[in-house]
MIZAMI-523448 format. One record per residue (C-alpha): residue number from 1; y, z, x; residue in one letter. Coordinates in nm, 2 decimals, padded with zeros to 4 digits. Layout:
residues N
<NUM, <Y, Z, X>, A>
...
//
This chain:
residues 569
<1, <00.30, -00.83, -00.72>, X>
<2, <-00.01, -00.97, -00.61>, X>
<3, <-00.03, -01.19, -00.30>, X>
<4, <-00.36, -01.34, -00.37>, X>
<5, <-00.31, -01.41, -00.73>, X>
<6, <00.04, -01.57, -00.64>, X>
<7, <-00.13, -01.84, -00.44>, X>
<8, <-00.44, -01.88, -00.67>, X>
<9, <-00.20, -01.97, -00.94>, X>
<10, <-00.04, -02.24, -00.72>, X>
<11, <-00.39, -02.39, -00.64>, X>
<12, <-00.50, -02.37, -01.01>, X>
<13, <-00.18, -02.59, -01.09>, X>
<14, <-00.24, -02.81, -00.80>, X>
<15, <-00.63, -02.89, -00.90>, X>
<16, <-00.56, -02.86, -01.29>, X>
<17, <-00.27, -03.07, -01.33>, X>
<18, <-00.49, -03.37, -01.21>, X>
<19, <-00.78, -03.46, -01.41>, X>
<20, <-01.07, -03.65, -01.29>, X>
<21, <-01.28, -03.64, -00.96>, X>
<22, <-01.07, -03.58, -00.67>, X>
<23, <-01.05, -03.51, -00.30>, X>
<24, <-00.84, -03.21, -00.16>, X>
<25, <-00.67, -03.29, 00.18>, X>
<26, <-00.55, -02.99, 00.35>, X>
<27, <-00.39, -02.95, 00.69>, X>
<28, <-00.49, -02.75, 01.00>, X>
<29, <-00.27, -02.46, 00.87>, X>
<30, <-00.34, -02.48, 00.47>, X>
<31, <-00.70, -02.50, 00.53>, X>
<32, <-00.74, -02.10, 00.63>, X>
<33, <-00.46, -02.01, 00.34>, X>
<34, <-00.67, -02.17, 00.09>, X>
<35, <-01.01, -02.05, 00.22>, X>
<36, <-00.87, -01.69, 00.18>, X>
<37, <-00.82, -01.72, -00.19>, X>
<38, <-01.04, -01.99, -00.32>, X>
<39, <-01.41, -02.07, -00.30>, X>
<40, <-01.62, -02.39, -00.27>, X>
<41, <-01.77, -02.33, -00.63>, X>
<42, <-01.42, -02.28, -00.76>, X>
<43, <-01.32, -02.59, -00.60>, X>
<44, <-01.62, -02.78, -00.76>, X>
<45, <-01.54, -02.62, -01.11>, X>
<46, <-01.22, -02.83, -01.07>, X>
<47, <-01.39, -03.17, -01.01>, X>
<48, <-01.29, -03.13, -00.64>, X>
<49, <-01.58, -03.29, -00.47>, X>
<50, <-01.46, -03.32, -00.12>, X>
<51, <-01.21, -03.12, 00.09>, X>
<52, <-01.12, -03.25, 00.43>, X>
<53, <-00.84, -03.23, 00.69>, X>
<54, <-00.56, -03.46, 00.70>, X>
<55, <-00.60, -03.50, 01.06>, X>
<56, <-00.95, -03.63, 01.04>, X>
<57, <-00.89, -04.00, 01.10>, X>
<58, <-01.27, -04.06, 01.05>, X>
<59, <-01.27, -04.01, 00.66>, X>
<60, <-01.43, -04.28, 00.43>, X>
<61, <-01.25, -04.50, 00.21>, X>
<62, <-01.30, -04.40, -00.17>, X>
<63, <-01.05, -04.58, -00.35>, X>
<64, <-01.23, -04.45, -00.70>, X>
<65, <-01.11, -04.09, -00.60>, X>
<66, <-00.79, -03.93, -00.67>, X>
<67, <-00.63, -03.74, -00.36>, X>
<68, <-00.46, -03.40, -00.39>, X>
<69, <-00.27, -03.35, -00.04>, X>
<70, <-00.16, -03.00, 00.00>, X>
<71, <00.02, -02.96, 00.34>, X>
<72, <00.31, -02.74, 00.52>, X>
<73, <00.60, -02.95, 00.54>, X>
<74, <00.59, -02.97, 00.92>, X>
<75, <00.67, -03.28, 01.12>, X>
<76, <00.33, -03.33, 01.24>, X>
<77, <00.16, -03.31, 00.87>, X>
<78, <00.45, -03.54, 00.74>, X>
<79, <00.34, -03.78, 01.00>, X>
<80, <00.00, -03.76, 00.90>, X>
<81, <00.07, -03.84, 00.55>, X>
<82, <00.29, -04.12, 00.66>, X>
<83, <-00.01, -04.28, 00.84>, X>
<84, <-00.23, -04.21, 00.52>, X>
<85, <00.00, -04.39, 00.31>, X>
<86, <00.01, -04.68, 00.54>, X>
<87, <-00.34, -04.73, 00.51>, X>
<88, <-00.46, -04.55, 00.18>, X>
<89, <-00.83, -04.45, 00.16>, X>
<90, <-00.80, -04.33, -00.21>, X>
<91, <-00.65, -04.45, -00.55>, X>
<92, <-00.38, -04.22, -00.63>, X>
<93, <-00.19, -03.94, -00.43>, X>
<94, <-00.05, -03.62, -00.56>, X>
<95, <00.16, -03.45, -00.26>, X>
<96, <00.20, -03.10, -00.28>, X>
<97, <00.38, -02.90, 00.01>, X>
<98, <00.37, -02.53, 00.06>, X>
<99, <00.75, -02.50, 00.13>, X>
<100, <01.10, -02.64, 00.08>, X>
<101, <01.08, -03.00, 00.17>, X>
<102, <01.37, -03.17, 00.34>, X>
<103, <01.53, -03.45, 00.20>, X>
<104, <01.47, -03.67, 00.50>, X>
<105, <01.11, -03.62, 00.51>, X>
<106, <01.11, -03.74, 00.10>, X>
<107, <01.29, -04.04, 00.19>, X>
<108, <01.03, -04.13, 00.49>, X>
<109, <00.74, -04.07, 00.25>, X>
<110, <00.91, -04.30, 00.01>, X>
<111, <00.98, -04.56, 00.27>, X>
<112, <00.60, -04.55, 00.38>, X>
<113, <00.46, -04.57, 00.03>, X>
<114, <00.45, -04.96, 00.02>, X>
<115, <00.14, -04.95, -00.16>, X>
<116, <00.28, -04.73, -00.44>, X>
<117, <00.01, -04.48, -00.44>, X>
<118, <00.20, -04.18, -00.45>, X>
<119, <00.21, -04.03, -00.81>, X>
<120, <00.37, -03.69, -00.77>, X>
<121, <00.54, -03.48, -00.47>, X>
<122, <00.60, -03.12, -00.55>, X>
<123, <00.71, -02.80, -00.37>, X>
<124, <00.44, -02.52, -00.44>, X>
<125, <00.54, -02.21, -00.25>, X>
<126, <00.22, -02.09, -00.08>, X>
<127, <00.31, -02.11, 00.28>, X>
<128, <00.17, -01.77, 00.37>, X>
<129, <-00.16, -01.60, 00.41>, X>
<130, <-00.28, -01.36, 00.14>, X>
<131, <-00.53, -01.12, 00.30>, X>
<132, <-00.56, -00.89, 00.02>, X>
<133, <-00.34, -00.85, -00.30>, X>
<134, <-00.10, -00.61, -00.14>, X>
<135, <-00.10, -00.77, 00.18>, X>
<136, <00.03, -01.12, 00.34>, X>
<137, <00.11, -01.21, 00.67>, X>
<138, <00.26, -01.58, 00.82>, X>
<139, <-00.01, -01.59, 01.09>, X>
<140, <00.19, -01.58, 01.41>, X>
<141, <-00.03, -01.56, 01.70>, X>
<142, <00.06, -01.58, 02.10>, X>
<143, <-00.10, -01.92, 02.17>, X>
<144, <00.09, -02.10, 01.89>, X>
<145, <00.40, -01.91, 01.80>, X>
<146, <00.46, -01.64, 02.06>, X>
<147, <00.67, -01.39, 01.90>, X>
<148, <00.91, -01.29, 02.15>, X>
<149, <01.16, -01.47, 02.40>, X>
<150, <01.29, -01.24, 02.64>, X>
<151, <01.33, -00.86, 02.55>, X>
<152, <01.36, -00.77, 02.21>, X>
<153, <01.45, -01.10, 02.08>, X>
<154, <01.30, -01.37, 01.86>, X>
<155, <01.12, -01.67, 02.01>, X>
<156, <01.32, -01.94, 01.81>, X>
<157, <00.98, -02.08, 01.65>, X>
<158, <00.84, -01.76, 01.56>, X>
<159, <01.16, -01.70, 01.38>, X>
<160, <01.17, -02.01, 01.22>, X>
<161, <00.81, -01.97, 01.10>, X>
<162, <00.86, -01.61, 00.98>, X>
<163, <01.15, -01.70, 00.78>, X>
<164, <00.94, -01.98, 00.61>, X>
<165, <00.66, -01.75, 00.54>, X>
<166, <00.88, -01.48, 00.39>, X>
<167, <01.09, -01.72, 00.18>, X>
<168, <00.77, -01.88, 00.03>, X>
<169, <00.64, -01.54, -00.05>, X>
<170, <00.97, -01.44, -00.23>, X>
<171, <00.97, -01.79, -00.42>, X>
<172, <00.61, -01.75, -00.53>, X>
<173, <00.69, -01.40, -00.66>, X>
<174, <01.03, -01.50, -00.80>, X>
<175, <01.23, -01.23, -00.62>, X>
<176, <01.57, -01.25, -00.49>, X>
<177, <01.58, -00.89, -00.31>, X>
<178, <01.83, -00.64, -00.16>, X>
<179, <01.76, -00.66, 00.21>, X>
<180, <01.76, -00.35, 00.43>, X>
<181, <01.67, -00.35, 00.80>, X>
<182, <01.58, -00.08, 01.07>, X>
<183, <01.90, 00.00, 01.23>, X>
<184, <01.77, 00.01, 01.61>, X>
<185, <01.61, -00.35, 01.56>, X>
<186, <01.81, -00.66, 01.62>, X>
<187, <01.48, -00.84, 01.55>, X>
<188, <01.46, -00.70, 01.23>, X>
<189, <01.85, -00.75, 01.15>, X>
<190, <01.82, -01.11, 01.29>, X>
<191, <01.53, -01.19, 01.02>, X>
<192, <01.73, -01.04, 00.75>, X>
<193, <02.04, -01.27, 00.83>, X>
<194, <01.83, -01.56, 00.86>, X>
<195, <01.68, -01.50, 00.53>, X>
<196, <02.00, -01.41, 00.33>, X>
<197, <02.14, -01.73, 00.46>, X>
<198, <01.85, -01.94, 00.33>, X>
<199, <01.86, -01.76, 00.00>, X>
<200, <02.25, -01.84, -00.01>, X>
<201, <02.18, -02.19, 00.09>, X>
<202, <01.92, -02.25, -00.15>, X>
<203, <02.05, -02.07, -00.45>, X>
<204, <01.92, -02.32, -00.67>, X>
<205, <01.56, -02.21, -00.60>, X>
<206, <01.64, -01.85, -00.58>, X>
<207, <01.87, -01.80, -00.83>, X>
<208, <02.25, -01.71, -00.85>, X>
<209, <02.41, -01.50, -00.60>, X>
<210, <02.34, -01.18, -00.78>, X>
<211, <02.03, -00.98, -00.62>, X>
<212, <01.75, -00.86, -00.83>, X>
<213, <01.87, -00.49, -00.87>, X>
<214, <01.48, -00.40, -00.89>, X>
<215, <01.34, -00.55, -00.57>, X>
<216, <01.40, -00.43, -00.20>, X>
<217, <01.30, -00.58, 00.09>, X>
<218, <01.24, -00.35, 00.40>, X>
<219, <01.22, -00.50, 00.74>, X>
<220, <01.07, -00.29, 00.99>, X>
<221, <00.98, -00.32, 01.37>, X>
<222, <00.66, -00.23, 01.52>, X>
<223, <00.80, -00.08, 01.81>, X>
<224, <00.90, 00.24, 01.60>, X>
<225, <00.54, 00.30, 01.55>, X>
<226, <00.33, 00.16, 01.83>, X>
<227, <00.06, 00.42, 01.77>, X>
<228, <-00.12, 00.29, 01.44>, X>
<229, <-00.24, -00.02, 01.59>, X>
<230, <-00.38, 00.17, 01.89>, X>
<231, <-00.63, 00.38, 01.68>, X>
<232, <-01.00, 00.36, 01.63>, X>
<233, <-01.06, 00.30, 01.26>, X>
<234, <-01.30, 00.48, 01.04>, X>
<235, <-01.27, 00.27, 00.72>, X>
<236, <-01.51, -00.02, 00.63>, X>
<237, <-01.25, -00.30, 00.62>, X>
<238, <-01.03, -00.17, 00.91>, X>
<239, <-01.34, -00.06, 01.13>, X>
<240, <-01.48, -00.43, 01.11>, X>
<241, <-01.15, -00.56, 01.23>, X>
<242, <-01.10, -00.31, 01.50>, X>
<243, <-01.46, -00.35, 01.63>, X>
<244, <-01.57, -00.69, 01.55>, X>
<245, <-01.28, -00.87, 01.44>, X>
<246, <-01.18, -01.05, 01.12>, X>
<247, <-01.01, -01.42, 01.15>, X>
<248, <-00.87, -01.53, 00.80>, X>
<249, <-01.14, -01.33, 00.61>, X>
<250, <-01.41, -01.47, 00.84>, X>
<251, <-01.63, -01.27, 01.07>, X>
<252, <-01.80, -01.42, 01.37>, X>
<253, <-02.14, -01.25, 01.40>, X>
<254, <-02.32, -01.50, 01.64>, X>
<255, <-02.29, -01.29, 01.93>, X>
<256, <-02.51, -01.05, 01.79>, X>
<257, <-02.90, -01.08, 01.95>, X>
<258, <-03.15, -01.18, 01.71>, X>
<259, <-02.90, -01.23, 01.42>, X>
<260, <-03.02, -01.44, 01.12>, X>
<261, <-02.88, -01.82, 01.09>, X>
<262, <-02.72, -01.74, 00.74>, X>
<263, <-02.51, -01.43, 00.85>, X>
<264, <-02.40, -01.58, 01.20>, X>
<265, <-02.04, -01.63, 01.01>, X>
<266, <-01.96, -01.42, 00.69>, X>
<267, <-01.67, -01.40, 00.48>, X>
<268, <-01.51, -01.07, 00.31>, X>
<269, <-01.35, -01.16, -00.02>, X>
<270, <-01.26, -00.88, -00.29>, X>
<271, <-01.28, -01.13, -00.56>, X>
<272, <-01.62, -01.27, -00.48>, X>
<273, <-01.79, -00.95, -00.35>, X>
<274, <-01.82, -00.65, -00.55>, X>
<275, <-01.97, -00.44, -00.29>, X>
<276, <-01.69, -00.49, -00.06>, X>
<277, <-01.41, -00.43, -00.31>, X>
<278, <-01.57, -00.10, -00.39>, X>
<279, <-01.63, 00.02, -00.05>, X>
<280, <-01.34, -00.13, 00.17>, X>
<281, <-01.15, 00.20, 00.19>, X>
<282, <-01.47, 00.42, 00.23>, X>
<283, <-01.50, 00.63, 00.55>, X>
<284, <-01.82, 00.52, 00.77>, X>
<285, <-01.97, 00.84, 00.63>, X>
<286, <-01.98, 00.76, 00.30>, X>
<287, <-02.04, 00.40, 00.38>, X>
<288, <-02.37, 00.46, 00.48>, X>
<289, <-02.44, 00.63, 00.11>, X>
<290, <-02.30, 00.34, -00.06>, X>
<291, <-02.48, 00.05, 00.12>, X>
<292, <-02.81, 00.27, 00.06>, X>
<293, <-02.74, 00.25, -00.34>, X>
<294, <-02.67, -00.11, -00.27>, X>
<295, <-03.01, -00.16, -00.13>, X>
<296, <-03.19, 00.03, -00.40>, X>
<297, <-03.00, -00.18, -00.65>, X>
<298, <-03.11, -00.49, -00.49>, X>
<299, <-03.47, -00.37, -00.45>, X>
<300, <-03.51, -00.29, -00.84>, X>
<301, <-03.38, -00.62, -00.94>, X>
<302, <-03.63, -00.78, -00.71>, X>
<303, <-03.94, -00.60, -00.86>, X>
<304, <-03.81, -00.67, -01.20>, X>
<305, <-03.83, -01.06, -01.10>, X>
<306, <-04.17, -01.02, -00.99>, X>
<307, <-04.29, -00.93, -01.34>, X>
<308, <-04.27, -01.29, -01.49>, X>
<309, <-04.55, -01.33, -01.76>, X>
<310, <-04.41, -01.53, -02.03>, X>
<311, <-04.18, -01.82, -02.09>, X>
<312, <-03.91, -01.57, -02.19>, X>
<313, <-03.93, -01.38, -01.85>, X>
<314, <-03.91, -01.71, -01.66>, X>
<315, <-03.60, -01.81, -01.89>, X>
<316, <-03.45, -01.48, -01.79>, X>
<317, <-03.51, -01.52, -01.44>, X>
<318, <-03.37, -01.86, -01.39>, X>
<319, <-03.05, -01.76, -01.59>, X>
<320, <-03.04, -01.48, -01.33>, X>
<321, <-03.13, -01.67, -01.03>, X>
<322, <-02.79, -01.75, -00.90>, X>
<323, <-02.65, -01.42, -00.95>, X>
<324, <-02.95, -01.24, -00.78>, X>
<325, <-02.93, -01.52, -00.49>, X>
<326, <-02.56, -01.40, -00.43>, X>
<327, <-02.68, -01.04, -00.45>, X>
<328, <-02.93, -01.11, -00.20>, X>
<329, <-02.69, -01.27, 00.05>, X>
<330, <-02.45, -00.98, -00.01>, X>
<331, <-02.69, -00.71, 00.09>, X>
<332, <-02.80, -00.90, 00.40>, X>
<333, <-02.43, -00.94, 00.51>, X>
<334, <-02.34, -00.56, 00.44>, X>
<335, <-02.65, -00.45, 00.59>, X>
<336, <-02.59, -00.66, 00.91>, X>
<337, <-02.24, -00.57, 00.93>, X>
<338, <-02.27, -00.18, 00.91>, X>
<339, <-02.57, -00.21, 01.14>, X>
<340, <-02.34, -00.36, 01.42>, X>
<341, <-02.07, -00.13, 01.34>, X>
<342, <-02.32, 00.17, 01.38>, X>
<343, <-02.46, 00.01, 01.73>, X>
<344, <-02.10, -00.02, 01.86>, X>
<345, <-01.99, 00.32, 01.75>, X>
<346, <-02.29, 00.46, 01.92>, X>
<347, <-02.30, 00.25, 02.26>, X>
<348, <-01.93, 00.30, 02.31>, X>
<349, <-01.92, 00.67, 02.22>, X>
<350, <-01.66, 00.61, 01.99>, X>
<351, <-01.67, 00.95, 01.81>, X>
<352, <-01.54, 01.13, 02.13>, X>
<353, <-01.29, 00.88, 02.18>, X>
<354, <-01.16, 00.87, 01.83>, X>
<355, <-01.13, 01.27, 01.83>, X>
<356, <-00.91, 01.27, 02.14>, X>
<357, <-00.68, 00.98, 02.00>, X>
<358, <-00.64, 01.16, 01.67>, X>
<359, <-00.55, 01.48, 01.86>, X>
<360, <-00.29, 01.30, 02.07>, X>
<361, <-00.15, 01.12, 01.78>, X>
<362, <-00.11, 01.43, 01.55>, X>
<363, <-00.09, 01.73, 01.76>, X>
<364, <00.08, 01.90, 02.06>, X>
<365, <-00.19, 02.03, 02.29>, X>
<366, <-00.09, 01.90, 02.62>, X>
<367, <-00.33, 02.12, 02.83>, X>
<368, <-00.65, 02.09, 02.62>, X>
<369, <-00.61, 01.71, 02.54>, X>
<370, <-00.54, 01.63, 02.92>, X>
<371, <-00.86, 01.80, 03.02>, X>
<372, <-01.03, 01.59, 02.75>, X>
<373, <-00.89, 01.28, 02.88>, X>
<374, <-00.97, 01.31, 03.21>, X>
<375, <-01.34, 01.37, 03.09>, X>
<376, <-01.32, 01.05, 02.89>, X>
<377, <-01.16, 00.83, 03.18>, X>
<378, <-01.45, 00.98, 03.43>, X>
<379, <-01.72, 00.91, 03.19>, X>
<380, <-01.89, 00.54, 03.28>, X>
<381, <-02.04, 00.48, 02.94>, X>
<382, <-01.69, 00.47, 02.77>, X>
<383, <-01.53, 00.11, 02.79>, X>
<384, <-01.21, 00.06, 03.00>, X>
<385, <-01.01, -00.07, 02.69>, X>
<386, <-01.10, 00.27, 02.50>, X>
<387, <-00.99, 00.47, 02.83>, X>
<388, <-00.67, 00.26, 02.83>, X>
<389, <-00.57, 00.33, 02.44>, X>
<390, <-00.61, 00.70, 02.50>, X>
<391, <-00.39, 00.70, 02.79>, X>
<392, <-00.12, 00.48, 02.63>, X>
<393, <-00.12, 00.71, 02.31>, X>
<394, <-00.05, 01.02, 02.59>, X>
<395, <00.20, 00.84, 02.77>, X>
<396, <00.38, 00.76, 02.45>, X>
<397, <00.36, 01.16, 02.32>, X>
<398, <00.44, 01.31, 02.66>, X>
<399, <00.67, 01.04, 02.81>, X>
<400, <00.97, 01.27, 02.82>, X>
<401, <00.77, 01.60, 02.90>, X>
<402, <00.83, 01.73, 03.25>, X>
<403, <00.44, 01.82, 03.27>, X>
<404, <00.33, 01.46, 03.20>, X>
<405, <00.06, 01.34, 03.43>, X>
<406, <00.11, 00.96, 03.35>, X>
<407, <00.11, 00.84, 03.71>, X>
<408, <-00.20, 01.06, 03.80>, X>
<409, <-00.39, 00.91, 03.49>, X>
<410, <-00.28, 00.57, 03.59>, X>
<411, <-00.44, 00.60, 03.95>, X>
<412, <-00.77, 00.78, 03.78>, X>
<413, <-00.80, 00.49, 03.55>, X>
<414, <-00.79, 00.23, 03.84>, X>
<415, <-01.03, 00.46, 04.05>, X>
<416, <-01.27, 00.45, 03.76>, X>
<417, <-01.31, 00.09, 03.74>, X>
<418, <-00.99, -00.01, 03.51>, X>
<419, <-00.83, -00.33, 03.62>, X>
<420, <-00.50, -00.27, 03.76>, X>
<421, <-00.37, -00.55, 03.52>, X>
<422, <-00.49, -00.37, 03.23>, X>
<423, <-00.33, -00.05, 03.35>, X>
<424, <00.00, -00.22, 03.35>, X>
<425, <-00.03, -00.22, 02.99>, X>
<426, <00.07, 00.11, 02.98>, X>
<427, <00.43, 00.05, 03.13>, X>
<428, <00.46, -00.25, 02.89>, X>
<429, <00.44, -00.02, 02.60>, X>
<430, <00.68, 00.22, 02.72>, X>
<431, <00.92, -00.06, 02.78>, X>
<432, <00.85, -00.20, 02.46>, X>
<433, <00.81, 00.12, 02.24>, X>
<434, <00.90, 00.45, 02.45>, X>
<435, <01.12, 00.72, 02.33>, X>
<436, <01.45, 00.53, 02.42>, X>
<437, <01.33, 00.22, 02.20>, X>
<438, <01.25, 00.41, 01.89>, X>
<439, <01.45, 00.50, 01.60>, X>
<440, <01.25, 00.83, 01.48>, X>
<441, <01.10, 01.12, 01.61>, X>
<442, <00.73, 00.96, 01.59>, X>
<443, <00.54, 01.25, 01.71>, X>
<444, <00.77, 01.54, 01.58>, X>
<445, <00.81, 01.69, 01.91>, X>
<446, <01.16, 01.60, 02.02>, X>
<447, <01.34, 01.92, 01.90>, X>
<448, <01.27, 02.26, 01.79>, X>
<449, <01.28, 02.19, 01.42>, X>
<450, <01.07, 01.88, 01.43>, X>
<451, <00.81, 02.08, 01.66>, X>
<452, <00.79, 02.35, 01.40>, X>
<453, <00.66, 02.11, 01.14>, X>
<454, <00.41, 01.96, 01.37>, X>
<455, <00.27, 02.32, 01.41>, X>
<456, <00.27, 02.38, 01.06>, X>
<457, <00.12, 02.05, 00.99>, X>
<458, <-00.15, 02.12, 01.24>, X>
<459, <-00.24, 02.46, 01.07>, X>
<460, <-00.34, 02.30, 00.74>, X>
<461, <-00.67, 02.22, 00.63>, X>
<462, <-00.81, 01.87, 00.77>, X>
<463, <-01.07, 01.71, 00.57>, X>
<464, <-01.20, 01.48, 00.85>, X>
<465, <-01.07, 01.51, 01.22>, X>
<466, <-01.14, 01.12, 01.27>, X>
<467, <-00.86, 01.05, 01.01>, X>
<468, <-00.60, 01.29, 01.04>, X>
<469, <-00.33, 01.04, 01.13>, X>
<470, <-00.12, 00.90, 00.82>, X>
<471, <00.10, 00.58, 00.95>, X>
<472, <00.48, 00.66, 00.97>, X>
<473, <00.51, 00.38, 00.73>, X>
<474, <00.34, 00.54, 00.46>, X>
<475, <00.52, 00.88, 00.52>, X>
<476, <00.84, 00.65, 00.49>, X>
<477, <00.75, 00.52, 00.15>, X>
<478, <00.61, 00.83, 00.01>, X>
<479, <00.92, 01.03, 00.08>, X>
<480, <01.16, 00.75, -00.04>, X>
<481, <00.95, 00.72, -00.37>, X>
<482, <00.97, 01.10, -00.40>, X>
<483, <01.35, 01.11, -00.34>, X>
<484, <01.32, 01.30, -00.01>, X>
<485, <01.57, 01.27, 00.28>, X>
<486, <01.77, 01.05, 00.11>, X>
<487, <02.06, 01.02, 00.35>, X>
<488, <01.81, 01.00, 00.65>, X>
<489, <01.65, 00.69, 00.49>, X>
<490, <02.01, 00.53, 00.40>, X>
<491, <02.11, 00.58, 00.77>, X>
<492, <01.79, 00.44, 00.90>, X>
<493, <01.75, 00.13, 00.67>, X>
<494, <02.12, 00.01, 00.63>, X>
<495, <02.19, -00.30, 00.37>, X>
<496, <02.22, -00.63, 00.55>, X>
<497, <02.52, -00.67, 00.33>, X>
<498, <02.75, -00.35, 00.35>, X>
<499, <02.91, -00.43, 00.02>, X>
<500, <02.57, -00.45, -00.16>, X>
<501, <02.56, -00.15, -00.42>, X>
<502, <02.17, -00.14, -00.47>, X>
<503, <02.01, 00.15, -00.64>, X>
<504, <02.03, 00.45, -00.38>, X>
<505, <01.69, 00.50, -00.19>, X>
<506, <01.78, 00.86, -00.17>, X>
<507, <01.80, 00.93, -00.54>, X>
<508, <01.67, 01.28, -00.55>, X>
<509, <01.50, 01.22, -00.87>, X>
<510, <01.29, 00.96, -00.69>, X>
<511, <01.25, 00.58, -00.74>, X>
<512, <01.14, 00.42, -01.06>, X>
<513, <01.08, 00.07, -01.18>, X>
<514, <01.11, -00.07, -00.83>, X>
<515, <00.94, -00.34, -00.66>, X>
<516, <00.93, -00.27, -00.26>, X>
<517, <00.84, -00.54, 00.01>, X>
<518, <00.80, -00.40, 00.33>, X>
<519, <00.79, -00.65, 00.60>, X>
<520, <00.68, -00.57, 00.98>, X>
<521, <00.81, -00.75, 01.27>, X>
<522, <00.56, -00.71, 01.53>, X>
<523, <00.27, -00.71, 01.31>, X>
<524, <00.08, -00.48, 01.05>, X>
<525, <-00.25, -00.30, 01.03>, X>
<526, <-00.53, -00.27, 00.77>, X>
<527, <-00.47, 00.13, 00.83>, X>
<528, <-00.11, 00.07, 00.68>, X>
<529, <-00.26, -00.19, 00.41>, X>
<530, <-00.49, 00.08, 00.28>, X>
<531, <-00.21, 00.34, 00.28>, X>
<532, <00.01, 00.10, 00.07>, X>
<533, <-00.30, 00.03, -00.17>, X>
<534, <-00.31, 00.42, -00.24>, X>
<535, <00.07, 00.45, -00.28>, X>
<536, <00.04, 00.19, -00.54>, X>
<537, <-00.23, 00.36, -00.71>, X>
<538, <-00.05, 00.71, -00.68>, X>
<539, <00.30, 00.60, -00.82>, X>
<540, <00.18, 00.36, -01.11>, X>
<541, <00.33, 00.61, -01.36>, X>
<542, <00.68, 00.56, -01.21>, X>
<543, <00.63, 00.15, -01.21>, X>
<544, <00.64, 00.13, -00.84>, X>
<545, <00.48, -00.19, -00.68>, X>
<546, <00.47, -00.21, -00.30>, X>
<547, <00.36, -00.53, -00.15>, X>
<548, <00.32, -00.51, 00.27>, X>
<549, <00.34, -00.80, 00.52>, X>
<550, <00.41, -00.88, 00.86>, X>
<551, <00.41, -01.14, 01.15>, X>
<552, <00.03, -01.09, 01.16>, X>
<553, <-00.24, -00.83, 01.12>, X>
<554, <-00.33, -00.64, 01.42>, X>
<555, <-00.60, -00.45, 01.56>, X>
<556, <-00.57, -00.28, 01.91>, X>
<557, <-00.69, -00.59, 02.11>, X>
<558, <-00.45, -00.83, 01.94>, X>
<559, <-00.16, -00.58, 01.95>, X>
<560, <-00.18, -00.53, 02.33>, X>
<561, <-00.24, -00.90, 02.38>, X>
<562, <00.06, -01.02, 02.22>, X>
<563, <00.27, -00.76, 02.41>, X>
<564, <00.12, -00.85, 02.74>, X>
<565, <00.13, -01.20, 02.69>, X>
<566, <00.47, -01.27, 02.53>, X>
<567, <00.67, -00.96, 02.59>, X>
<568, <00.61, -00.89, 02.96>, X>
<569, <00.40, -01.15, 03.12>, X>
//
């Protein structure tokens, strides 16, 4: 199960099935989906000499070109297609939609093809964003598709888009899974029900009513682990997203003073960037060594290219020049990114902030952590948002403790310059995912047995105080695969269909030959993506394949923004 390869397969089909010079028309949503998995050079290799948006009404007429249209089957995109067919700018049209196309939409396209330029209409299921091979999302944002309506309930538009994206992913992987959902989440259950209805209604696409016994879909709710999106990250990919921000593979560096024009906006791609593929999970300390070696490699190749003394030397240089230019651009990109990360870490004093975050997330040390927290809040060099995150994690851990000082800490934040509206996020998080809303003992501090486990964990050796935390999702998956606490997981994740008889997730011998899709309502993080990638590598011998998905890919800013603007305005 590789999300990137699944969409690349469809793109290859779309472009290869039509020979000759062509233009590729995308809509505003399929454009970023395609840019994540296909480069300009790849498109050119498929004789695609122009890429444009169907919404652009200023395109030139070029009747000698064939036109490939790849759009989402939305009313807006179908209207644009209808307008295009009424006044065609190209010779032939091959229309591909990224999801199930309604019969009424097909009829509308046929009625308006008076010039008879449409040669083909097909469904190619690529209606989701493939961020990495083991991570996909459906791209929900508060501005376009607010996640929540009222309380813990779906905004209808967000639910519809999520069902479309998730069903498209299943069709692209040729899966009809057994669905399990977190018992305490009405949103997870509702999503499962809507997806199951669609699979039953479109049984000709999803196959017969018999489920794929080797595929499980676990629908989880972000509210059961609100801590993971709040933590400072220390691995390369996750750091970039947390400290700078990544939008559909693109990173905006234009704000950096004196930035060179060629790196004002850069792309990150495992397919096209060997250094990134090898370094995305490195911690910040090892990353410095890795980029130093990368620069040394570049310098050695530069020196060899200066030694051109013969015709054969020139030929060798010309043949290597495209690769050399690519290497040069990549070196500049990564040196710039790592330099900016270093500046941010130092200027925001993130080492001290992160050490406290990790302690609050992983250890029961109320008095010492409270003392450190007061010091952090009083430090004028630490950004308000970082002070706020520390207090939120404290509030989540000690919400039920009689000795908590949440009210005092709120006032201390305001006294030290944090805006009162920002401070209200503490109450938002507690209402969204406080102890009464969570299904699990997230901090292992709610009873004597779990406290004992937590203390024992704290006594064990820690390789790095900044990366102690392990996402709850990763702990759950590892225990399932190893066959531990089987009854607990069966109770926490009931089957959507109580009559279903899938393989027991509590098999004491562990799981074998299973495809597991985990989808998180409320968004996933790159820390969780890294954990899933490592689990895939760890359990290869058991033939376990895990794919992670979510309504969006969060950093701490987007997570708090989504809750503040859509859950409790």
